[in-house]
C-alpha positions as CSV (number, residue, x, y, z in Angstrom):
1,M,-235.2,60.0,-42.6
2,I,-233.5,57.9,-45.2
3,Q,-234.0,60.5,-48.0
4,E,-232.1,63.0,-45.9
5,K,-229.3,60.6,-45.2
6,V,-228.9,59.6,-48.9
7,G,-229.0,63.3,-49.9
8,S,-226.3,64.1,-47.3
9,R,-224.2,61.2,-48.6
10,I,-224.4,62.5,-52.2
11,R,-223.4,66.0,-51.0
12,E,-220.5,64.6,-49.0
13,L,-219.1,62.5,-51.8
14,R,-219.7,65.3,-54.4
15,K,-217.7,67.8,-52.2
16,E,-214.9,65.2,-51.7
17,K,-214.7,65.0,-55.5
18,G,-214.5,68.8,-55.7
19,I,-217.4,69.0,-58.2
20,S,-220.3,71.4,-58.3
21,Q,-223.9,70.3,-58.0
22,E,-224.4,71.4,-61.6
23,Q,-221.5,69.3,-62.8
24,L,-222.7,66.2,-61.0
25,A,-226.2,66.7,-62.5
26,L,-224.7,67.0,-66.0
27,N,-222.5,63.9,-65.4
28,A,-225.6,62.0,-64.2
29,D,-227.8,63.3,-67.0
30,L,-230.2,64.8,-64.4
31,D,-231.5,68.4,-63.9
32,R,-229.6,70.6,-61.4
33,T,-232.8,71.5,-59.6
34,Y,-233.6,67.8,-59.2
35,M,-230.1,67.3,-57.7
36,T,-230.7,70.1,-55.3
37,S,-233.9,68.6,-54.0
38,V,-232.2,65.2,-53.7
39,E,-229.3,66.5,-51.7
40,N,-231.7,68.4,-49.4
41,G,-233.7,65.2,-48.8
42,R,-236.9,66.6,-50.3
43,R,-237.0,64.0,-53.2
44,N,-237.8,60.3,-53.0
45,I,-235.1,59.3,-55.5
46,S,-235.6,56.3,-57.7
47,I,-233.1,53.5,-57.9
48,V,-232.4,54.3,-61.5
49,N,-231.5,57.9,-60.7
50,L,-229.5,56.8,-57.7
51,E,-227.5,54.5,-59.9
52,K,-226.8,57.4,-62.3
53,I,-225.6,59.6,-59.4
54,V,-223.4,56.9,-57.9
55,K,-221.8,56.3,-61.4
56,A,-221.3,60.0,-61.9
57,L,-219.6,60.2,-58.5
58,E,-217.3,57.3,-59.7
59,V,-217.9,55.2,-56.6
60,D,-219.5,51.8,-56.2
61,F,-222.7,51.1,-54.2
62,K,-220.7,49.6,-51.3
63,V,-218.7,52.8,-50.9
64,F,-221.9,54.9,-51.3
65,F,-223.8,53.0,-48.6
66,D,-220.9,53.0,-46.2
67,F,-222.7,55.2,-43.7
68,E,-225.0,54.7,-40.7
69,V,-228.7,55.0,-41.1
Protein backbone atom coordinates (compact mmCIF):
# COMPACT_ATOMS: atom_id res chain seq x y z
CA MET A 1 0.00 0.00 0.00
CA ILE A 2 1.42 3.39 -0.98
CA GLN A 3 0.55 4.97 2.39
CA GLU A 4 2.76 2.42 4.14
CA LYS A 5 5.62 2.92 1.68
CA VAL A 6 5.50 6.72 2.08
CA GLY A 7 5.37 6.36 5.87
CA SER A 8 8.32 3.98 5.84
CA ARG A 9 10.29 6.37 3.66
CA ILE A 10 9.62 9.25 6.04
CA ARG A 11 10.77 7.11 8.98
CA GLU A 12 13.87 5.98 7.08
CA LEU A 13 14.92 9.53 6.17
CA ARG A 14 14.10 10.84 9.66
CA LYS A 15 16.31 8.20 11.26
CA GLU A 16 19.11 8.90 8.77
CA LYS A 17 18.95 12.55 9.87
CA GLY A 18 19.05 11.47 13.52
CA ILE A 19 15.94 13.41 14.54
CA SER A 20 13.00 12.34 16.64
CA GLN A 21 9.45 12.06 15.41
CA GLU A 22 8.57 14.96 17.68
CA GLN A 23 11.33 17.15 16.24
CA LEU A 24 10.28 16.35 12.68
CA ALA A 25 6.68 17.19 13.53
CA LEU A 26 7.75 20.52 15.04
CA ASN A 27 9.94 21.34 12.03
CA ALA A 28 7.07 20.50 9.67
CA ASP A 29 4.50 22.38 11.79
CA LEU A 30 2.46 19.21 12.29
CA ASP A 31 1.22 17.35 15.35
CA ARG A 32 3.39 14.50 16.64
CA THR A 33 0.43 12.11 16.74
CA TYR A 34 -0.27 12.92 13.09
CA MET A 35 3.35 12.14 12.26
CA THR A 36 3.08 8.81 14.07
CA SER A 37 0.03 7.80 12.06
CA VAL A 38 1.71 8.89 8.80
CA GLU A 39 4.85 6.88 9.53
CA ASN A 40 2.74 3.85 10.41
CA GLY A 41 0.82 4.10 7.12
CA ARG A 42 -2.51 4.76 8.81
CA ARG A 43 -2.98 8.26 7.41
CA ASN A 44 -3.78 9.34 3.86
CA ILE A 45 -1.35 12.25 3.83
CA SER A 46 -2.15 15.35 1.80
CA ILE A 47 0.29 16.72 -0.74
CA VAL A 48 0.57 19.92 1.30
CA ASN A 49 1.58 18.01 4.43
CA LEU A 50 3.94 15.79 2.46
CA GLU A 51 5.65 18.91 1.16
CA LYS A 52 6.03 20.20 4.75
CA ILE A 53 7.59 16.90 5.82
CA VAL A 54 9.94 16.70 2.83
CA LYS A 55 11.11 20.27 3.49
CA ALA A 56 11.56 19.51 7.21
CA LEU A 57 13.68 16.49 6.23
CA GLU A 58 15.76 18.83 4.04
CA VAL A 59 15.54 16.63 0.96
CA ASP A 60 13.97 17.27 -2.40
CA PHE A 61 11.09 15.29 -3.84
CA LYS A 62 13.37 13.39 -6.21
CA VAL A 63 15.37 12.05 -3.28
CA PHE A 64 12.22 11.39 -1.26
CA PHE A 65 10.59 9.33 -4.00
CA ASP A 66 13.75 7.36 -4.76
CA PHE A 67 12.25 4.05 -3.63
CA GLU A 68 10.39 1.21 -5.28
CA VAL A 69 6.62 1.06 -4.94
